C-alpha positions as CSV (number, residue, x, y, z in Angstrom):
1,M,121.4,66.3,80.4
2,K,118.9,66.2,77.7
3,K,118.5,69.5,75.8
4,A,115.1,71.0,76.6
5,R,112.7,72.8,74.5
6,N,112.7,76.4,75.6
7,T,109.6,78.1,77.0
8,K,109.9,81.9,77.1
9,T,109.0,83.7,80.2
10,R,106.1,86.0,79.4
11,R,102.9,87.6,80.7
12,S,100.2,86.1,78.6
13,F,98.0,89.2,78.2
14,L,99.8,92.2,78.8
15,R,99.8,94.0,82.7
16,S,100.6,124.3,103.7
17,T,97.7,121.7,103.6
18,L,100.5,119.1,103.5
19,L,101.5,119.3,107.1
20,G,101.3,116.2,109.3
21,A,101.5,113.7,106.5
22,A,101.5,110.2,107.8
23,S,104.8,108.3,107.7
24,V,106.8,105.9,109.7
25,P,109.7,105.5,112.2
26,V,113.1,104.5,110.9
27,L,114.4,101.0,111.6
28,T,118.0,102.1,112.1
29,N,121.0,99.9,111.3
30,G,123.6,102.4,112.4
31,S,124.1,103.8,108.9
32,Y,122.4,107.1,109.5
33,A,121.0,109.4,112.2
34,A,117.3,110.1,112.5
35,E,116.3,113.7,111.9
36,P,114.4,115.6,114.6
37,A,110.6,115.3,114.7
38,S,107.9,116.5,117.0
39,V,106.0,114.0,119.2
40,T,102.8,114.5,117.1
41,S,104.5,113.9,113.7
42,T,106.5,110.9,115.1
43,L,103.2,109.3,116.1
44,R,101.8,109.9,112.7
45,Q,105.0,108.6,111.1
46,R,104.5,105.3,112.9
47,S,100.9,104.9,111.8
48,V,101.6,104.0,108.2
49,A,104.1,101.2,108.8
50,A,102.4,100.1,112.1
51,K,99.1,99.3,110.2
52,H,100.5,98.6,106.8
53,R,103.4,96.1,106.9
54,N,102.4,93.5,104.3
55,L,101.2,95.1,101.1
56,F,99.9,93.0,98.1
57,N,99.8,94.8,94.7
58,G,97.4,93.3,92.2
59,D,97.1,94.4,88.6
60,T,93.8,95.0,86.8
61,C,93.7,91.3,85.8
62,V,94.6,89.7,89.1
63,F,91.2,88.1,89.6
64,F,90.7,87.3,86.0
65,Y,93.8,85.4,85.0
66,N,92.9,82.0,86.7
67,P,89.2,81.7,87.2
68,E,89.7,77.9,87.7
69,L,91.4,78.8,91.0
70,W,89.0,81.4,92.3
71,Q,85.7,80.2,90.9
72,P,86.2,76.5,90.6
73,E,82.5,75.6,90.7
74,D,82.0,77.4,87.4
75,Y,85.4,77.0,85.6
76,S,87.8,74.1,85.0
77,L,90.8,73.6,82.8
78,K,90.1,71.5,79.8
79,V,91.5,70.7,76.3
80,V,88.5,71.5,74.1
81,R,87.7,71.7,70.4
82,N,88.3,75.1,68.9
83,S,85.0,76.3,67.4
84,R,86.8,78.4,64.8
85,T,89.1,75.6,63.5
86,G,87.2,72.5,64.4
87,K,90.4,71.1,65.8
88,M,91.3,70.2,69.4
89,N,93.4,72.9,71.2
90,T,96.9,72.0,72.1
91,Q,96.7,73.5,75.6
92,P,94.0,73.4,78.3
93,T,92.0,76.6,78.7
94,A,89.7,77.8,81.5
95,E,86.2,76.8,80.4
96,G,82.9,77.8,82.0
97,G,81.4,80.9,83.4
98,P,80.0,83.4,83.7
99,F,82.7,85.2,85.7
100,S,81.2,86.6,88.9
101,A,82.1,88.6,92.0
102,K,82.6,85.4,93.9
103,A,86.1,85.2,92.5
104,I,87.0,88.6,93.8
105,H,85.8,87.8,97.3
106,R,87.6,84.4,97.3
107,Y,90.9,86.0,96.2
108,V,90.7,88.6,98.9
109,E,89.9,85.9,101.4
110,V,93.1,84.1,100.5
111,L,95.1,87.2,101.0
112,A,93.5,88.0,104.4
113,T,94.0,84.4,105.5
114,N,97.7,84.6,104.7
115,G,98.4,87.8,106.5
116,I,98.1,90.5,103.9
117,D,97.0,93.7,105.8
118,T,96.8,96.0,102.7
119,F,95.6,95.2,99.2
120,V,96.9,97.7,96.6
121,I,94.7,97.2,93.6
122,N,95.6,98.6,90.2
123,A,92.7,100.4,88.5
124,N,94.1,101.2,85.1
125,A,96.6,100.5,82.3
126,S,96.4,103.4,79.9
127,R,92.6,103.4,80.0
128,A,90.6,102.7,83.1
129,W,89.9,98.9,83.4
130,Y,86.9,99.5,85.6
131,P,83.6,101.2,84.4
132,S,84.8,104.8,84.8
133,K,82.4,107.7,84.6
134,R,85.1,110.2,84.1
135,I,87.7,108.8,81.6
136,P,87.6,106.3,78.8
137,S,87.3,102.7,79.9
138,I,88.9,99.6,78.4
139,L,85.7,98.1,77.0
140,D,84.0,101.3,75.8
141,G,82.2,100.4,72.5
142,Y,82.8,96.6,72.8
143,Q,80.0,94.2,71.9
144,R,80.4,90.6,73.1
145,G,82.1,88.4,70.5
146,D,83.5,91.3,68.5
147,R,87.0,89.9,67.8
148,D,88.0,92.8,65.7
149,F,87.8,95.1,68.7
150,F,91.0,93.4,70.0
151,R,92.7,92.7,66.7
152,G,94.9,95.9,66.8
153,H,96.4,94.7,70.0
154,A,98.0,91.5,68.7
155,I,101.0,93.3,67.4
156,C,101.6,94.7,70.9
157,Q,102.0,91.2,72.0
158,G,104.5,90.6,69.3
159,I,102.0,88.5,67.2
160,T,101.9,89.2,63.5
161,E,101.4,85.8,61.7
162,P,97.8,85.5,60.5
163,E,97.0,82.2,62.2
164,A,98.8,83.3,65.4
165,V,96.7,86.5,65.4
166,E,93.5,84.4,65.2
167,E,94.7,82.1,68.0
168,F,95.4,85.2,70.1
169,L,91.9,86.5,69.5
170,D,90.5,83.1,70.4
171,S,92.0,83.4,73.9
172,F,91.9,87.1,74.4
173,T,88.3,87.6,73.5
174,T,87.4,84.9,76.0
175,F,89.5,86.6,78.6
176,M,88.0,90.0,78.1
177,N,84.5,88.5,78.2
178,R,85.0,87.9,81.9
179,Y,85.0,91.7,82.4
180,Q,81.9,91.9,80.2
181,D,80.3,89.2,82.4
182,L,80.6,91.6,85.4
183,L,79.4,94.6,83.4
184,D,76.3,92.6,82.3
185,A,75.7,91.8,85.9
186,G,76.0,95.4,87.0
187,V,79.2,94.7,89.0
188,D,82.0,97.3,89.2
189,W,84.9,95.0,90.0
190,L,87.0,97.9,91.5
191,A,84.3,98.8,93.9
192,E,83.7,95.1,94.7
193,T,87.4,94.8,95.6
194,A,87.2,97.5,98.2
195,K,84.0,95.9,99.5
196,A,85.7,92.5,99.8
197,C,88.6,94.1,101.7
198,R,86.3,95.8,104.2
199,Q,84.5,92.6,104.9
200,R,87.8,90.8,105.7
201,G,89.7,93.5,107.6
202,V,92.1,94.3,104.8
203,S,93.0,97.9,104.1
204,P,92.0,98.8,100.5
205,W,94.5,101.0,98.6
206,V,94.4,101.8,94.9
207,S,97.4,102.0,92.5
208,I,97.4,104.2,89.3
209,R,99.8,103.4,86.5
210,M,101.2,106.8,85.4
211,N,102.3,105.9,81.9
212,D,101.3,102.4,80.9
213,L,102.5,101.4,77.4
214,H,101.2,97.9,76.9
215,G,99.7,99.2,73.6
216,S,102.8,101.1,72.5
217,N,103.4,99.0,69.3
218,N,100.2,100.3,67.9
219,F,99.3,103.6,69.4
220,E,96.4,104.2,67.0
221,G,95.1,100.7,66.7
222,S,95.3,99.1,70.2
223,F,92.2,99.2,72.3
224,F,94.5,99.6,75.4
225,N,95.3,103.2,74.6
226,L,93.7,106.4,75.8
227,P,92.6,108.8,73.0
228,L,95.2,111.2,74.3
229,L,98.0,108.6,73.9
230,K,97.1,108.2,70.2
231,Q,98.1,111.9,69.6
232,K,101.8,112.1,68.8
233,E,102.0,115.7,70.0
234,M,101.0,114.5,73.5
235,R,103.8,111.9,73.7
236,L,107.4,112.1,74.7
237,S,109.9,112.4,71.8
238,Q,113.3,112.4,73.5
239,S,113.2,109.4,75.9
240,A,114.5,106.8,73.5
241,Y,118.2,106.4,72.8
242,G,120.6,103.8,71.4
243,P,119.1,100.3,71.0
244,H,115.9,101.0,73.0
245,N,112.5,100.5,71.3
246,P,111.4,104.1,70.5
247,S,107.7,103.4,70.9
248,Y,108.2,101.9,74.4
249,R,109.7,105.2,75.5
250,E,107.0,107.4,73.8
251,G,104.7,107.7,76.7
252,L,102.4,110.6,77.7
253,N,104.3,113.9,78.2
254,Y,103.4,115.4,81.6
255,E,104.7,118.8,80.4
256,K,101.4,119.0,78.5
257,P,98.6,120.5,80.6
258,E,96.1,118.1,78.9
259,V,98.0,115.1,80.2
260,R,98.1,116.3,83.8
261,A,94.4,117.2,83.7
262,L,93.5,113.8,82.4
263,M,95.5,111.9,84.9
264,L,94.4,114.1,87.8
265,E,90.8,113.3,86.8
266,Q,91.6,109.6,86.8
267,I,93.1,109.9,90.3
268,R,90.3,112.1,91.5
269,E,87.7,109.5,90.6
270,V,89.3,106.6,92.5
271,V,90.0,108.8,95.5
272,E,86.6,110.5,95.8
273,D,84.2,107.9,94.3
274,Y,85.6,104.7,95.7
275,D,86.1,103.3,99.2
276,F,89.9,103.3,99.3
277,E,92.2,104.6,102.0
278,G,95.6,104.8,100.3
279,L,96.9,105.8,96.9
280,E,100.0,104.6,95.1
281,L,101.3,106.3,91.9
282,D,103.1,103.7,89.9
283,W,106.0,105.3,88.0
284,W,107.4,101.9,87.1
285,R,104.6,101.5,84.5
286,Q,106.4,103.3,82.8
287,P,109.2,105.5,84.3
288,L,108.3,108.2,81.8
289,C,107.1,111.7,82.8
290,C,108.7,114.7,81.2
291,E,111.4,115.0,78.6
292,P,114.9,114.0,80.0
293,N,117.1,116.6,81.5
294,A,114.0,118.4,82.8
295,S,114.6,122.0,83.8
296,A,114.2,123.2,87.4
297,E,110.9,124.9,86.4
298,T,109.6,121.6,85.0
299,V,110.6,119.7,88.1
300,A,108.8,122.4,90.2
301,M,105.7,122.2,88.1
302,M,105.5,118.4,88.6
303,S,106.1,118.7,92.3
304,D,103.2,121.2,92.5
305,W,101.0,118.8,90.5
306,I,101.7,115.9,92.9
307,R,101.0,118.3,95.8
308,E,97.5,118.8,94.2
309,I,97.0,115.0,94.5
310,K,98.1,115.2,98.2
311,V,95.3,117.8,98.7
312,L,92.8,115.3,97.3
313,T,94.0,112.5,99.6
314,E,94.1,114.8,102.7
315,R,90.5,116.0,101.9
316,Q,89.3,112.4,101.6
317,A,91.0,111.5,104.9
318,K,89.2,114.4,106.6
319,K,85.9,113.3,105.0
320,T,86.2,109.6,106.1
321,G,88.1,110.0,109.4
322,R,90.8,107.6,108.2
323,P,94.3,108.4,107.1
324,Y,94.8,108.3,103.3
325,P,98.6,107.7,102.7
326,L,100.0,108.8,99.3
327,G,103.1,107.2,97.9
328,M,104.9,106.0,94.8
329,R,106.2,102.8,93.3
330,I,109.5,103.8,91.7
331,P,112.9,102.8,90.5
332,G,115.6,103.3,93.1
333,R,117.7,105.7,91.0
334,L,116.4,109.0,92.4
335,N,118.7,111.3,90.3
336,T,117.4,109.6,87.1
337,L,113.9,110.2,88.2
338,Q,114.6,113.9,88.8
339,S,116.0,114.1,85.3
340,I,112.4,113.3,84.0
341,G,110.7,115.7,86.4
342,L,110.2,113.7,89.6
343,D,111.8,115.2,92.7
344,V,111.2,112.3,95.0
345,V,113.6,113.6,97.7
346,T,111.9,116.9,98.2
347,L,108.4,115.3,98.1
348,C,109.4,112.8,100.8
349,R,111.3,115.2,103.1
350,E,108.4,117.8,103.0
351,G,105.8,115.1,103.8
352,T,103.9,115.1,100.5
353,L,104.8,111.5,100.0
354,D,104.0,109.1,102.9
355,F,105.6,106.0,101.4
356,I,107.7,104.8,98.5
357,C,108.2,101.3,97.0
358,P,111.6,101.2,95.3
359,S,111.9,98.2,92.9
360,G,113.0,96.8,89.6
361,F,110.9,96.7,86.5
362,W,110.1,92.9,86.4
363,C,113.0,91.3,88.3
364,T,113.2,91.7,92.0
365,T,116.3,93.5,93.4
366,W,118.8,91.9,95.7
367,D,120.9,95.1,96.3
368,M,118.4,97.9,96.6
369,P,120.2,100.4,98.9
370,H,117.4,101.0,101.5
371,D,120.0,102.3,103.9
372,T,121.2,105.0,101.4
373,L,117.6,105.8,100.4
374,R,116.8,106.5,104.1
375,Q,119.7,108.9,104.3
376,Q,118.5,110.7,101.1
377,L,114.8,110.7,101.9
378,G,114.7,111.4,105.7
379,D,112.7,109.8,108.5
380,R,109.2,111.0,107.6
381,V,108.6,108.5,104.7
382,A,107.9,104.7,104.9
383,I,110.2,102.8,102.6
384,Y,108.9,99.4,101.6
385,G,110.9,96.5,100.3
386,V,109.4,95.2,97.1
387,L,109.4,91.5,96.2
388,E,108.9,91.1,92.5
389,D,108.0,87.7,90.9
390,G,111.0,87.6,88.6
391,V,114.2,86.3,90.4
392,N,116.7,87.2,87.6
393,S,117.4,86.1,84.1
394,L,119.3,82.9,84.9
395,A,117.7,80.1,82.8
396,T,116.8,77.0,84.7
397,F,115.6,73.5,83.9
398,D,112.7,71.2,84.9
399,P,113.8,67.6,84.1
400,T,110.4,66.1,85.0
401,H,108.8,67.9,82.1
402,N,112.0,68.4,80.0
403,R,111.4,72.2,80.0
404,S,113.7,75.1,80.4
405,Q,112.5,78.5,81.6
406,A,114.2,81.9,81.1
407,M,113.3,83.2,84.5
408,R,112.4,81.7,87.8
409,Y,109.2,82.9,89.5
410,S,109.9,83.8,93.2
411,S,106.4,83.1,94.4
412,A,107.0,79.4,93.7
413,S,109.9,79.3,96.2
414,R,109.5,80.2,99.8
415,E,113.2,80.1,100.3
416,I,113.7,82.8,97.6
417,L,110.9,85.0,99.1
418,H,112.3,84.7,102.6
419,A,115.8,85.6,101.5
420,N,114.7,88.6,99.4
421,A,112.6,89.9,102.3
422,A,115.3,89.4,104.9
423,G,117.8,91.3,102.9
424,K,115.6,94.3,102.4
425,L,114.5,94.3,106.1
426,A,118.1,94.1,107.2
427,L,118.8,97.4,105.4
428,G,115.9,99.1,107.1
429,A,112.8,98.5,104.9
430,D,109.7,99.3,107.0
431,G,107.5,96.5,105.4
432,I,107.1,94.5,102.3
433,E,105.1,95.0,99.1
434,W,104.5,92.1,96.8
435,F,104.3,92.7,93.0
436,N,103.3,90.3,90.3
437,F,103.1,87.4,92.8
438,Y,100.2,85.8,90.9
439,C,102.1,85.6,87.6
440,T,103.4,82.2,88.5
441,D,99.9,80.8,88.2
442,Q,99.1,82.8,85.1
443,G,101.3,80.7,82.8
444,R,99.8,77.4,84.1
445,Y,103.2,75.7,83.8
446,P,103.3,72.2,85.3
447,G,104.9,72.1,88.8
448,L,104.8,75.9,89.3
449,R,102.3,77.5,91.6
450,S,102.2,80.7,93.7
451,D,102.7,79.8,97.3
452,Y,100.2,82.1,99.0
453,A,101.0,80.7,102.5
454,S,104.5,82.2,102.1
455,L,102.9,85.7,102.4
456,Q,102.6,85.3,106.1
457,K,104.8,87.3,108.5
458,V,107.4,88.0,105.8
459,Y,107.8,91.6,107.1
460,D,109.0,90.2,110.5
461,R,112.9,89.9,110.6
462,E,112.8,87.7,113.7
463,Y,110.3,85.3,112.1
464,L,112.6,84.9,109.1
465,R,115.7,84.1,111.1
466,G,116.8,80.5,111.0
467,K,114.5,79.7,108.1
468,P,116.0,78.3,104.8
469,K,116.8,81.0,102.3
470,H,117.9,81.3,98.7
471,Y,119.6,84.6,97.8
472,S,120.6,85.7,94.3
473,L,121.9,88.7,92.4
474,G,120.6,90.7,89.5
475,I,121.8,89.8,86.0
476,G,122.0,92.4,83.2
477,G,121.9,92.2,79.4
478,K,118.4,90.8,79.1
479,S,115.0,92.2,78.1
480,F,113.9,92.1,81.8
481,N,116.0,95.1,82.5
482,L,114.6,98.6,81.7
483,L,117.6,101.0,81.4
484,P,118.6,103.5,82.6
485,F,116.2,103.1,85.6
486,E,117.3,99.7,86.8
487,L,120.1,99.4,89.4
488,P,123.2,98.5,87.5
489,A,123.5,94.7,87.5
490,Q,126.5,93.1,89.2
491,L,126.5,90.2,86.7
492,P,127.6,88.7,84.4
493,V,131.3,89.3,84.8
494,Q,134.3,87.9,82.9
495,L,137.2,87.2,85.2
496,A,140.6,87.3,83.6
497,P,143.3,84.9,84.7
498,I,144.7,85.7,88.1
499,S,142.1,88.3,88.9
500,H,139.2,88.7,91.4
501,H,135.9,90.5,91.6
502,A,133.8,91.6,94.6
503,F,130.0,91.4,94.8
504,R,127.6,92.5,97.5
505,V,124.2,91.3,98.6
506,A,121.9,92.3,101.5
507,M,121.2,89.5,103.9
508,G,119.8,88.8,107.4
509,A,122.0,87.5,110.2
510,E,121.2,83.9,111.3
511,P,121.2,82.1,114.6
512,S,124.3,79.9,115.2
513,D,122.5,77.0,117.0
514,R,120.3,75.4,114.3
515,T,122.8,73.3,112.2
516,L,122.7,75.9,109.4
517,E,125.4,76.6,106.9
518,L,126.0,79.1,104.2
519,V,126.5,77.8,100.6
520,V,127.8,80.1,97.9
521,Q,127.2,78.8,94.4
522,V,129.2,80.4,91.6
523,V,127.5,79.7,88.3
524,V,129.7,79.7,85.2
525,K,129.5,78.7,81.5
526,A,129.8,74.9,81.4
527,D,132.1,75.0,78.4
528,E,134.8,77.2,80.1
529,P,137.6,75.4,82.0
530,V,137.7,76.0,85.8
531,T,140.8,74.9,87.5
532,H,141.0,77.2,90.6
533,L,138.0,79.2,91.8
534,P,138.8,80.5,95.3
535,V,135.9,82.3,97.1
536,S,136.0,84.6,100.1
537,F,133.0,85.7,102.2
538,N,133.1,88.9,104.3
539,G,136.9,89.0,104.3
540,S,137.5,85.4,105.1
541,W,140.6,83.6,103.9
542,P,139.7,82.3,100.4
543,Q,138.1,78.9,100.4
544,I,139.5,76.6,97.7
545,R,137.4,73.6,98.2
546,Y,134.2,73.4,96.0
547,E,131.7,70.9,94.6
548,R,130.7,71.0,91.0
549,T,126.9,70.5,90.5
550,D,124.2,70.9,87.9
551,R,121.5,71.4,90.6
552,L,120.1,74.6,92.0
553,L,120.6,75.4,95.6
554,F,116.9,75.0,96.2
555,P,114.2,74.0,93.8
556,C,111.9,76.7,92.5
557,G,108.8,74.6,92.0
558,A,109.6,72.0,89.4
559,L,112.7,73.9,88.3
560,T,115.6,72.0,90.0
561,H,118.6,72.2,87.7
562,H,120.7,74.5,85.7
563,T,120.4,74.3,81.9
564,Q,123.2,72.4,80.0
565,E,124.9,75.8,79.2
566,H,125.7,76.4,82.9
567,V,127.3,74.7,85.9
568,G,127.5,75.6,89.5
569,Y,130.4,75.4,92.0
570,N,129.3,75.2,95.7
571,V,131.5,76.6,98.4
572,R,130.6,76.2,102.1
573,F,131.0,78.7,104.9
574,P,129.8,78.8,108.6
575,V,126.5,80.6,108.9
576,E,128.0,82.8,111.6
577,A,129.8,84.6,108.8
578,V,126.6,86.2,107.6
579,Q,126.2,89.8,108.7
580,E,123.0,91.8,109.2
581,G,122.9,94.1,106.1
582,W,125.6,94.1,103.4
583,N,127.7,91.1,102.8
584,E,130.7,90.8,100.4
585,I,131.6,87.8,98.2
586,V,134.9,87.8,96.4
587,V,135.5,85.3,93.6
588,E,139.0,84.7,92.2
589,N,140.0,83.1,88.9
590,G,143.2,81.3,89.6
591,G,143.3,79.5,86.2
592,K,145.0,80.3,82.9
593,E,141.8,81.0,81.0
594,P,139.1,83.6,81.4
595,V,136.0,82.5,83.3
596,T,132.5,84.0,82.8
597,L,130.6,84.4,86.1
598,V,127.0,84.1,85.0
599,A,125.2,84.1,88.4
600,L,125.9,84.1,92.1
601,E,123.5,82.3,94.4
602,L,123.6,81.8,98.2
603,A,121.7,79.4,100.4
604,I,121.1,79.3,104.1
605,R,120.3,75.7,104.6
606,H,120.7,72.8,107.0
607,Q,124.0,71.1,106.9
608,A,122.5,67.7,105.9
609,Q,121.5,69.2,102.6
């Protein structure tokens, strides 16, 4: 295979009044017993997941990344001459404009057409990205064409070379001018989002990032940052350790009354002044709250503060006559969250939180223990399975364009999405939340597009049964993992000679009458000798027959092969071996040399494949 030029995966521009809280019924799998509940509270439990099964989370830029898709009559992709250098650009850019509310309405229309019942729109990074009347907004003080307004943010994107900074400003100024287009037209894009949802029968929720650090490499100079974040005394000082980038752990310190007051004002505005009916507190951007090893008093103080937010949402629900669920997007390591001041267990069990969305930072999870989370959190809270756009950090190859990519994007593969959803639902997830789905389109890579049709009915376990699926597992040791909050990755693993290792993955059981089979692909380093690689699935006798291949189990858009550094070994099993819930794969090294297991992939596919 020809060695490819490497294209790094990236995001181009960044990203007692509490009684009766709404929550959902438990989808039991036999692993726990439901706790008692009154008839009234049980009915209210069911209302959240009954109406909100298919949640789509969009960041502040979701409409603005690809105007050529959502406003094609005014934008097109072209390679044009750069007015600054006089030379032709090397890559096509979205040319045209002005940006208008049409793009917002078209995007929401696509979501509604493809079965999204709830649009969770993110309103802020550090500053508000909408024209806030209460806290600093992202374009406060900007005049169209003022490149220097954004200059201090280049280093936050890792850009320092003078010409590279100017190229960044070429693109970024154009991008931010799309927001300015709406401001000039008197359009508040956040309000317009809620309006578009109402017109199409989609429930509008809002998400607030609780400690966004996109501007952390230049606290004082990046336009991203709130004035409060620029003050060192308002930031955390003990969250970084070991090899971690200190500035990326130096978020706002919620032990400071000023921080809590500012964020409560931000939340109050989107709850009281906008037409939303649900609130998500996003603690994955970033999972920073109080100094680590928070005292019981600090944890209690944060719980009281979150209860204040619940009072806001309950008051708004009473005002509008509609439920206003309150929840969090969080890592799945609850004890680690409590160490920084967030007592998720108590807040769920007492009914303050109506839903949670446990996830990874950028990569999706394949072994999020929804069953264990249910045992810890009780029956009152809805627990969503989150499908992130990153699959894992297994590099793959596109031979058509001779391009390797450090991460697959799940929204380009219906098989990956169906597998990831099926596993989470099998463990008891009450519905699905999509996160970063649109990032596949953002990079404008040839042969990679977000498959919006795949959003349909993915929350329905029976709908997913019998459909082709591509499961995987998390891989550690890469920048896509944010420690210590990620679930510990099961891979990579080095197998010593005459040794074995067990892995587990959540899967959905499959019908036995559709000519389906299970294929386990063990991915190893291509330069390591493999002589005997027995594989067992759910306690079966080890299978010693395998097929060596350089192809992925399923394409992910144009990505069809492993890179030349890796090779796969396919082992086949009857599909009846797949259990609903947890499944175990044991890999043996029967050779005389160590073997590095880089990845583990599983396919449910038709036998002819």
